[in-house]
C-alpha positions as CSV (number, residue, x, y, z in Angstrom):
1,X,51.3,-26.6,-3.2
2,X,53.4,-24.8,-5.8
3,X,51.8,-21.8,-4.6
4,X,53.0,-22.5,-1.2
5,X,56.7,-22.1,-2.8
6,X,58.0,-25.0,-1.2
7,X,56.3,-24.4,2.4
8,X,54.2,-27.1,4.0
9,X,50.4,-26.5,3.4
10,X,48.0,-28.1,6.1
11,X,45.8,-30.8,5.7
12,X,43.0,-28.4,6.7
13,X,43.7,-25.7,3.9
14,X,44.0,-28.6,1.4
15,X,40.8,-30.0,2.1
16,X,39.1,-26.6,2.2
17,X,40.7,-25.9,-1.3
18,X,39.4,-29.5,-2.7
19,X,36.0,-29.1,-1.4
20,X,35.3,-26.0,-0.1
21,X,32.2,-26.1,2.1
22,X,31.0,-29.5,1.2
23,X,33.8,-31.9,2.4
24,X,33.3,-35.6,2.3
25,X,32.4,-37.5,5.6
26,X,36.0,-39.0,6.0
27,X,37.8,-35.7,4.8
28,X,41.3,-37.0,5.7
29,X,40.9,-40.3,4.4
30,X,39.9,-38.7,1.2
31,X,42.7,-36.1,1.0
32,X,45.2,-39.2,1.5
33,X,43.5,-40.5,-2.0
34,X,44.0,-37.3,-3.8
35,X,47.5,-37.4,-2.7
36,X,48.4,-40.7,-4.0
37,X,46.6,-39.7,-7.1
38,X,48.9,-36.7,-7.5
39,X,52.1,-39.0,-6.8
40,X,50.8,-41.5,-9.5
41,X,50.5,-38.3,-12.0
42,X,54.1,-37.5,-10.9
43,X,55.6,-40.7,-12.1
44,X,57.9,-43.1,-10.2
45,X,60.9,-40.7,-10.6
46,X,59.2,-37.6,-8.9
47,X,56.6,-39.0,-6.8
48,X,59.2,-38.4,-3.8
49,X,58.6,-34.7,-4.4
50,X,55.5,-34.7,-2.7
51,X,56.5,-35.1,0.9
52,X,54.4,-35.5,4.2
53,X,55.6,-32.6,6.8
54,X,53.9,-32.4,10.2
55,X,50.1,-32.1,9.6
56,X,50.4,-31.2,5.8
57,X,52.3,-31.8,2.7
58,X,54.9,-29.9,0.6
59,X,56.1,-30.1,-2.9
60,X,59.8,-30.3,-2.7
61,X,60.5,-28.1,-5.8
62,X,62.6,-25.2,-6.0
63,X,60.9,-21.9,-6.8
64,X,63.2,-21.2,-9.8
65,X,62.4,-24.7,-11.4
66,X,58.5,-23.6,-11.7
67,X,57.2,-21.4,-14.5
68,X,56.0,-18.6,-11.9
69,X,59.6,-18.8,-10.4
70,X,61.1,-18.5,-13.6
71,X,58.7,-15.8,-14.7
72,X,59.5,-13.7,-11.6
73,X,63.3,-14.2,-12.1
74,X,63.1,-12.9,-15.7
75,X,61.0,-9.7,-15.0
76,X,63.6,-8.8,-12.2
77,X,66.5,-9.5,-14.6
78,X,64.8,-7.5,-17.1
79,X,64.1,-4.4,-14.7
80,X,68.1,-4.4,-13.6
81,X,69.2,-4.7,-17.2
82,X,67.1,-1.7,-18.4
83,X,68.1,0.3,-15.2
84,X,71.9,-0.4,-16.3
85,X,71.2,0.7,-19.9
86,X,71.3,-2.8,-21.6
87,X,68.0,-2.0,-23.4
88,X,68.3,-5.2,-25.9
89,X,69.0,-7.8,-23.1
90,X,66.3,-6.2,-21.1
91,X,63.7,-6.4,-24.1
92,X,64.7,-10.2,-24.2
93,X,64.1,-10.8,-20.6
94,X,61.1,-9.4,-20.5
95,X,59.8,-10.9,-23.7
96,X,60.7,-14.4,-22.6
97,X,58.7,-13.6,-19.2
98,X,55.6,-12.7,-21.2
99,X,56.0,-16.1,-23.1
100,X,55.7,-18.0,-20.1
101,X,52.3,-16.2,-18.9
102,X,49.4,-18.6,-19.5
103,X,46.3,-16.8,-18.0
104,X,45.7,-15.9,-14.4
105,X,47.5,-17.6,-12.1
106,X,45.9,-20.7,-10.2
107,X,42.4,-19.8,-11.5
108,X,41.1,-23.4,-10.1
109,X,41.9,-22.3,-6.5
110,X,39.2,-19.3,-6.7
111,X,39.6,-16.9,-3.7
112,X,41.7,-19.1,-1.6
113,X,44.0,-16.9,0.7
114,X,46.8,-19.6,0.1
115,X,47.3,-18.4,-3.6
116,X,45.8,-14.7,-3.4
117,X,48.9,-13.1,-2.3
118,X,51.1,-14.9,-4.8
119,X,48.7,-14.4,-7.7
120,X,48.4,-10.6,-7.0
121,X,52.4,-10.3,-6.9
122,X,52.5,-12.4,-10.1
123,X,49.9,-10.4,-11.9
124,X,51.7,-6.9,-10.7
125,X,55.0,-8.4,-12.2
126,X,53.1,-9.1,-15.5
127,X,52.0,-5.6,-15.6
128,X,55.4,-4.3,-15.2
129,X,56.8,-6.6,-18.0
130,X,54.1,-5.5,-20.3
131,X,55.3,-1.8,-19.7
132,X,58.9,-2.0,-19.3
133,X,59.0,-4.2,-22.6
134,X,57.9,-1.2,-24.3
135,X,60.3,1.0,-22.6
136,X,63.1,-1.0,-23.7
137,X,61.6,-0.8,-27.4
138,X,61.5,2.9,-27.1
139,X,65.2,3.0,-26.0
140,X,66.0,0.7,-28.9
141,X,64.3,2.9,-31.6
142,X,61.4,0.4,-32.1
143,X,59.0,3.4,-31.8
144,X,56.3,2.3,-34.1
145,X,55.8,-1.3,-32.2
146,X,56.2,0.3,-28.9
147,X,53.5,2.8,-29.8
148,X,51.0,0.3,-31.2
149,X,51.3,-2.0,-28.0
150,X,51.2,0.9,-25.8
151,X,48.1,2.1,-27.3
152,X,46.4,-1.1,-26.5
153,X,47.8,-1.4,-23.0
154,X,46.3,2.0,-22.0
155,X,42.9,0.7,-22.9
156,X,43.3,-2.6,-21.0
157,X,44.6,-0.6,-17.8
158,X,43.6,3.0,-18.0
159,X,44.8,3.8,-14.3
160,X,48.6,2.5,-14.9
161,X,50.1,6.0,-15.4
162,X,53.4,4.4,-16.5
163,X,51.8,3.4,-19.7
164,X,50.3,6.8,-20.4
165,X,53.9,8.1,-19.8
166,X,55.6,5.5,-22.4
167,X,53.0,6.1,-24.8
168,X,53.5,10.1,-24.6
169,X,56.9,9.4,-25.0
170,X,56.8,7.4,-28.0
171,X,54.6,9.7,-29.8
172,X,56.9,12.6,-29.2
173,X,59.8,10.8,-30.5
174,X,57.8,9.7,-33.6
175,X,57.5,13.3,-34.2
176,X,54.0,13.3,-33.0
177,X,54.1,16.1,-30.4
178,X,50.5,17.4,-30.7
179,X,49.2,13.6,-30.4
180,X,51.5,13.0,-27.4
181,X,50.2,16.1,-25.6
182,X,46.6,15.1,-26.5
183,X,47.0,11.6,-24.7
184,X,48.4,13.4,-21.4
185,X,45.6,15.7,-21.5
186,X,43.2,12.6,-22.0
187,X,44.7,10.7,-19.0
188,X,44.2,13.8,-16.6
189,X,40.6,14.1,-17.7
190,X,40.1,10.4,-16.9
191,X,41.9,10.8,-13.7
192,X,40.1,14.0,-12.5
193,X,36.7,12.7,-13.4
194,X,36.7,9.3,-12.5
195,X,38.9,9.1,-9.1
196,X,39.2,12.9,-8.3
197,X,42.9,13.0,-8.6
198,X,45.6,14.7,-10.7
199,X,48.1,12.8,-12.6
200,X,51.3,11.7,-10.9
201,X,54.6,13.5,-10.7
202,X,56.1,11.4,-13.7
203,X,53.1,12.5,-16.0
204,X,53.5,16.3,-15.0
205,X,57.2,16.2,-15.5
206,X,57.1,14.6,-19.0
207,X,54.5,17.1,-19.9
208,X,56.5,19.9,-18.7
209,X,59.6,18.5,-20.7
210,X,57.5,18.5,-23.8
211,X,56.0,21.8,-23.5
212,X,59.7,23.1,-23.1
213,X,60.9,20.9,-26.0
214,X,63.5,19.2,-23.8
215,X,66.2,17.6,-26.5
216,X,66.8,14.7,-24.2
217,X,63.3,13.5,-24.8
218,X,64.7,12.3,-28.2
219,X,67.8,10.6,-27.2
220,X,66.6,7.1,-28.6
221,X,69.4,5.4,-30.3
222,X,67.5,3.3,-33.4
223,X,68.9,-0.1,-33.3
224,X,68.0,-3.0,-35.6
225,X,68.7,-5.9,-33.4
226,X,66.0,-8.2,-32.4
227,X,64.1,-7.5,-29.2
228,X,63.8,-11.1,-28.1
229,X,64.1,-14.8,-29.3
230,X,61.3,-15.7,-31.9
231,X,58.2,-16.5,-30.3
232,X,57.9,-20.3,-30.0
233,X,54.8,-21.9,-32.2
234,X,51.7,-22.4,-29.9
235,X,51.8,-25.8,-28.1
236,X,50.4,-28.8,-30.0
237,X,50.2,-32.3,-29.1
238,X,52.9,-34.4,-30.6
239,X,50.3,-36.8,-32.2
240,X,48.6,-34.0,-34.3
241,X,50.4,-34.2,-37.5
242,X,49.4,-37.6,-39.1
243,X,52.4,-39.4,-40.6
244,X,50.7,-40.3,-44.0
245,X,49.9,-38.0,-46.6
246,X,46.3,-36.6,-47.3
247,X,44.6,-38.0,-50.4
248,X,41.8,-36.4,-52.2
249,X,40.6,-34.1,-49.6
250,X,42.4,-30.7,-50.6
251,X,39.0,-29.0,-51.2
252,X,37.5,-30.1,-48.2
253,X,40.5,-29.2,-46.2
254,X,40.3,-25.5,-47.6
255,X,36.6,-25.4,-46.6
256,X,37.4,-26.5,-43.3
257,X,40.0,-23.8,-43.1
258,X,37.4,-21.1,-44.3
259,X,34.8,-22.5,-41.5
260,X,36.9,-22.1,-38.9
261,X,38.4,-18.7,-39.5
262,X,34.8,-17.2,-39.2
263,X,33.0,-19.8,-36.9
264,X,33.7,-20.9,-33.5
265,X,31.9,-24.3,-33.7
266,X,32.2,-26.6,-36.8
267,X,31.1,-30.1,-36.8
268,X,32.5,-32.6,-39.4
269,X,29.6,-35.3,-40.2
270,X,29.9,-38.3,-42.0
271,X,29.3,-42.1,-42.0
272,X,32.1,-44.1,-39.9
273,X,35.5,-44.6,-41.7
274,X,34.9,-41.5,-44.2
275,X,38.0,-39.8,-42.9
276,X,36.6,-37.3,-40.4
277,X,39.6,-37.6,-37.9
278,X,42.1,-37.7,-40.5
279,X,40.9,-34.5,-42.0
280,X,40.4,-32.8,-38.6
281,X,44.2,-33.7,-37.7
282,X,45.5,-32.3,-40.9
283,X,43.7,-29.0,-40.2
284,X,45.1,-28.8,-36.7
285,X,48.7,-29.7,-37.9
286,X,48.4,-26.9,-40.6
287,X,46.6,-24.0,-38.7
288,X,49.0,-20.8,-38.4
289,X,50.9,-20.4,-35.0
290,X,49.0,-17.0,-34.9
291,X,45.9,-18.9,-34.3
292,X,46.8,-20.2,-31.1
293,X,47.0,-23.6,-29.4
294,X,45.8,-26.9,-30.6
295,X,44.2,-29.4,-28.0
296,X,42.9,-32.9,-29.3
297,X,40.4,-35.0,-27.4
298,X,39.6,-38.2,-28.3
299,X,36.3,-39.4,-27.2
300,X,35.8,-43.0,-29.0
301,X,37.0,-44.9,-25.9
302,X,34.7,-43.2,-23.3
303,X,31.0,-44.1,-23.2
304,X,29.3,-42.3,-20.0
305,X,28.5,-38.6,-20.0
306,X,30.6,-37.9,-17.2
307,X,33.5,-39.2,-19.4
308,X,33.5,-36.2,-21.6
309,X,35.2,-33.9,-19.4
310,X,37.6,-36.6,-18.3
311,X,38.8,-36.9,-21.8
312,X,39.2,-33.2,-22.6
313,X,41.0,-32.5,-19.0
314,X,44.4,-34.1,-19.9
315,X,44.3,-32.8,-23.5
316,X,44.3,-29.0,-22.1
317,X,46.7,-29.9,-19.5
318,X,44.3,-30.0,-16.5
319,X,45.2,-32.6,-13.9
320,X,42.2,-33.3,-11.7
321,X,42.8,-33.8,-8.2
322,X,39.6,-32.4,-6.8
323,X,36.7,-29.9,-7.6
324,X,34.2,-29.5,-10.8
325,X,36.1,-30.8,-13.8
326,X,34.3,-28.8,-16.2
327,X,35.1,-25.5,-14.1
328,X,38.8,-26.5,-14.3
329,X,38.8,-27.0,-17.9
330,X,37.0,-23.6,-18.3
331,X,39.5,-21.7,-16.4
332,X,42.3,-23.4,-18.3
333,X,41.1,-22.2,-21.5
334,X,39.7,-18.9,-20.4
335,X,42.4,-16.6,-21.8
336,X,44.1,-19.2,-24.5
337,X,43.2,-18.7,-27.9
338,X,43.2,-22.0,-29.8
339,X,41.4,-24.9,-31.2
340,X,39.7,-27.8,-29.4
341,X,39.2,-30.9,-31.5
342,X,36.7,-33.3,-29.7
343,X,37.0,-36.4,-32.0
344,X,34.3,-39.3,-32.1
345,X,31.4,-37.4,-30.6
346,X,28.2,-39.2,-32.1
347,X,27.8,-41.6,-28.9
348,X,28.0,-38.7,-26.6
349,X,25.9,-36.0,-28.4
350,X,24.2,-34.5,-25.6
351,X,27.0,-34.3,-23.0
352,X,29.7,-32.9,-25.6
353,X,27.0,-30.3,-26.5
354,X,26.7,-29.2,-23.0
355,X,30.4,-28.7,-22.6
356,X,30.6,-27.1,-26.0
357,X,28.1,-24.4,-25.0
358,X,29.8,-23.7,-21.7
359,X,33.2,-23.5,-23.1
360,X,32.0,-21.4,-26.1
361,X,30.0,-19.0,-24.0
362,X,32.8,-18.4,-21.4
363,X,36.2,-18.8,-23.4
364,X,36.1,-16.0,-26.1
365,X,38.9,-17.1,-27.9
366,X,38.3,-20.7,-28.2
367,X,37.3,-22.3,-31.3
368,X,35.9,-25.9,-31.5
369,X,36.1,-28.6,-34.1
370,X,34.0,-31.7,-33.5
371,X,33.7,-34.8,-35.4
372,X,30.6,-37.2,-35.3
373,X,27.9,-39.1,-37.2
374,X,25.4,-36.4,-36.3
375,X,25.5,-32.6,-35.5
376,X,25.7,-31.6,-31.9
377,X,22.4,-29.7,-32.0
378,X,24.1,-26.5,-30.5
379,X,23.1,-23.1,-31.4
380,X,25.7,-21.3,-34.1
381,X,27.0,-24.9,-35.1
382,X,28.4,-25.3,-38.7
383,X,27.9,-28.8,-39.9
384,X,30.2,-29.7,-42.7
385,X,29.2,-33.0,-44.5
386,X,32.1,-35.3,-45.4
387,X,31.4,-37.8,-48.3
388,X,33.3,-41.0,-49.2
389,X,36.1,-40.5,-52.0
390,X,35.1,-40.9,-55.4
391,X,36.2,-44.0,-57.4
392,X,36.3,-42.3,-60.9
393,X,36.9,-38.7,-61.5
394,X,34.9,-36.6,-63.9
395,X,36.8,-37.8,-67.0
396,X,36.2,-41.5,-66.0
397,X,39.9,-42.0,-64.7
398,X,41.0,-43.0,-61.3
399,X,39.3,-41.0,-58.6
400,X,40.7,-40.0,-55.2
401,X,39.6,-43.5,-53.7
402,X,41.8,-45.4,-56.1
403,X,44.7,-42.8,-55.6
404,X,44.6,-43.3,-51.9
405,X,44.9,-47.3,-52.4
406,X,47.8,-47.0,-54.7
407,X,49.5,-44.5,-52.5
408,X,49.0,-46.6,-49.4
409,X,50.7,-49.8,-51.4
410,X,53.4,-47.8,-52.5
411,X,54.3,-46.7,-49.0
412,X,54.6,-50.4,-48.2
413,X,56.3,-51.2,-51.4
414,X,59.0,-48.6,-52.7
415,X,58.9,-48.2,-56.5
416,X,55.7,-50.3,-57.1
417,X,53.7,-49.0,-60.0
418,X,50.3,-50.6,-60.8
419,X,49.7,-52.7,-63.9
420,X,46.6,-52.6,-65.9
421,X,45.1,-55.5,-64.0
422,X,46.2,-54.4,-60.8
423,X,44.5,-50.8,-61.7
424,X,41.1,-52.7,-62.7
425,X,41.5,-54.6,-59.4
426,X,42.1,-51.4,-57.5
427,X,38.8,-49.9,-58.9
428,X,37.0,-52.8,-57.9
429,X,38.2,-52.8,-54.2
430,X,37.5,-49.2,-54.0
431,X,33.8,-49.6,-55.4
432,X,33.2,-52.5,-53.0
433,X,34.3,-50.7,-50.3
434,X,32.2,-47.4,-51.2
435,X,35.1,-45.2,-51.3
436,X,35.6,-45.3,-47.5
437,X,39.2,-44.4,-46.6
438,X,39.5,-46.3,-43.6
439,X,38.4,-49.7,-45.4
440,X,40.8,-48.9,-48.4
441,X,43.7,-48.4,-46.0
442,X,43.1,-51.8,-44.3
443,X,42.7,-53.2,-47.8
444,X,46.1,-51.7,-49.1
445,X,47.9,-53.0,-45.7
446,X,46.7,-56.6,-46.9
447,X,48.0,-56.1,-50.5
448,X,51.6,-57.5,-49.8
449,X,50.0,-60.8,-48.4
450,X,47.3,-61.3,-51.1
451,X,47.9,-58.8,-54.0
452,X,45.2,-56.7,-55.3
453,X,43.6,-58.9,-57.7
454,X,43.1,-61.7,-55.0
455,X,41.7,-59.0,-52.4
456,X,39.2,-57.8,-55.1
457,X,38.1,-61.5,-55.5
458,X,37.9,-62.4,-51.9
459,X,35.8,-59.1,-51.4
460,X,33.5,-59.9,-54.2
461,X,32.8,-63.6,-52.8
462,X,32.6,-62.1,-49.1
463,X,35.6,-63.8,-47.8
464,X,37.4,-62.2,-44.6
465,X,40.3,-60.8,-46.5
466,X,40.8,-57.9,-44.2
467,X,41.6,-59.6,-41.0
468,X,44.9,-58.6,-40.0
469,X,48.1,-60.7,-39.6
470,X,50.4,-60.4,-36.5
471,X,52.8,-57.7,-36.9
472,X,51.0,-55.7,-39.6
473,X,51.9,-51.9,-39.9
474,X,49.8,-49.4,-41.4
475,X,49.4,-45.6,-41.5
476,X,46.1,-45.2,-39.6
477,X,46.0,-42.8,-36.7
478,X,44.8,-44.5,-33.7
479,X,41.7,-42.6,-33.5
480,X,40.7,-43.7,-37.0
481,X,40.6,-47.2,-36.7
482,X,37.4,-48.9,-37.2
483,X,37.1,-49.7,-33.4
484,X,36.0,-46.3,-33.1
485,X,33.9,-46.7,-36.1
486,X,32.3,-49.5,-34.4
487,X,31.3,-47.6,-31.5
488,X,30.1,-45.1,-34.0
489,X,28.1,-47.7,-35.7
490,X,26.5,-49.0,-32.3
491,X,25.3,-45.6,-31.4
492,X,23.7,-44.8,-34.7
493,X,20.0,-44.5,-35.4
494,X,18.7,-47.8,-36.9
495,X,18.9,-46.7,-40.4
496,X,22.4,-45.6,-40.0
497,X,23.3,-49.1,-38.4
498,X,21.5,-50.7,-41.3
499,X,23.8,-48.7,-43.9
500,X,27.0,-50.2,-42.1
501,X,25.6,-53.3,-41.8
502,X,24.7,-54.1,-45.2
503,X,28.1,-52.7,-46.5
504,X,26.7,-49.4,-48.1
505,X,27.7,-45.8,-46.8
506,X,24.4,-44.4,-48.5
507,X,21.4,-44.1,-46.4
508,X,18.8,-46.3,-47.2
509,X,15.6,-45.0,-48.8
510,X,12.6,-44.3,-46.4
511,X,10.4,-47.4,-46.3
512,X,13.0,-49.5,-47.9
513,X,15.1,-51.8,-46.0
514,X,17.9,-53.7,-47.7
515,X,17.3,-57.5,-47.6
516,X,19.5,-59.6,-45.2
517,X,22.5,-61.6,-46.5
518,X,24.0,-64.7,-45.2
519,X,27.2,-63.6,-46.1
520,X,29.3,-60.7,-44.5
521,X,29.8,-57.6,-46.7
522,X,33.1,-55.9,-47.1
523,X,32.3,-53.3,-44.9
524,X,31.1,-55.6,-42.4
525,X,34.4,-57.4,-42.7
526,X,36.2,-54.2,-42.0
527,X,34.8,-53.3,-38.9
528,X,34.7,-56.8,-37.4
529,X,38.5,-57.3,-38.2
530,X,40.0,-54.0,-37.8
531,X,40.1,-54.2,-33.9
532,X,41.8,-57.6,-34.3
533,X,44.2,-55.6,-36.6
534,X,45.0,-52.8,-34.1
535,X,45.7,-55.3,-31.3
536,X,48.2,-57.1,-33.7
537,X,49.8,-53.8,-34.4
């Protein structure tokens, strides 16, 4: 309906777009369901924008308030400004227009005639913006930047003569007359051999002027003003940067950075509660802007194979009103460089692996970071094992686990400094909790109510000390709560479940099974009461 630019789109056209050649039995009834779903997405204040008009629907949104409307207006403004000699303002307009471009328009509509005309016009306007931005740069004296961009542009679209004209002009102004003439001969050879035509008047004219050393070709006035507003950082979910500091994971974070700089699929594996989600979010939050966007899909609350795409779609900005959801996700990511974080995959390994294979095959600029208790089993996957935090360091002092516990206590008690007795209790707590960050953070949240010494005593006696109190607050991110860890444990193989059930993150030796206990272990208490803690929160 946005592609209709305010006009009504008939029911039959909408039905064809939604279901193609395989419509449901009650087409119009199902269409009303889709419209109702779309209105729900728009929300109570804007649902009225989707209006019933005759035998169709229209989206009552001004073209100027849409992305494609703003894009077209900025390109038109840039062309007008450049024609009036305002090169700096023109460059800013063209640059702002190109920042709005997110790939081919309406790819989810396929070859539908409704969108084809508008799509072709927008694609042409984009090519014009790419070219005229470089023309403005040449006028501003930004010769090197323009030549570099145009050298790439002529490879992308070799039949667009305007690009060759501007490239030759830039090389000439850079003092590279021979190179400029060589590029003009190269485009002539290309057009003659592949299309059987001679270059157009503009290319022939600029070649004539170069051969005659026309002094007006050098009339560029170098200017040091910026060409456009600084490019904004790629879009990232507001929730990506965790509120709490990362403790004891600097080496693992560096290793993760190294892997994702060279590999397209990295799976962080480790027991539930070891901090996989926390580390993945830290990496996502600290990625360089040039590396693209970040999308985070949390899978802990989804349990069926079909739910994987449903979890990923909103993360990448796809609203599903019809059609194959995986195809829509693929189209959305096709030309967008960035990182897709798939969190808590262990109970959906096969569907997540299938989705990862398809997206990596079709989206060349996409990288995927998965967190799971087991690898996905996808070719080219690079597992990164994450171990619990050490209780002691190499010199026998407090390790990262104890540092984490004290850091989280200080977050709740400003100026707190552990006494020697509290330091010993902290070590005991971290030892009994196996250095698992999630359990340690839950223990820190209870320190104000019990004190570290009391917590250590209760844990040793298997008392349910990690249960939450109403109004409790902590620094956990939602996906890192043991509610998701519980899902991980339920889906783990028997040996893995045994490890969690008996309170140790270390795998049991083959052929040996820990003896059952009549009392809950600290880890069992952590898993059992964390969901209650999260609800109270």
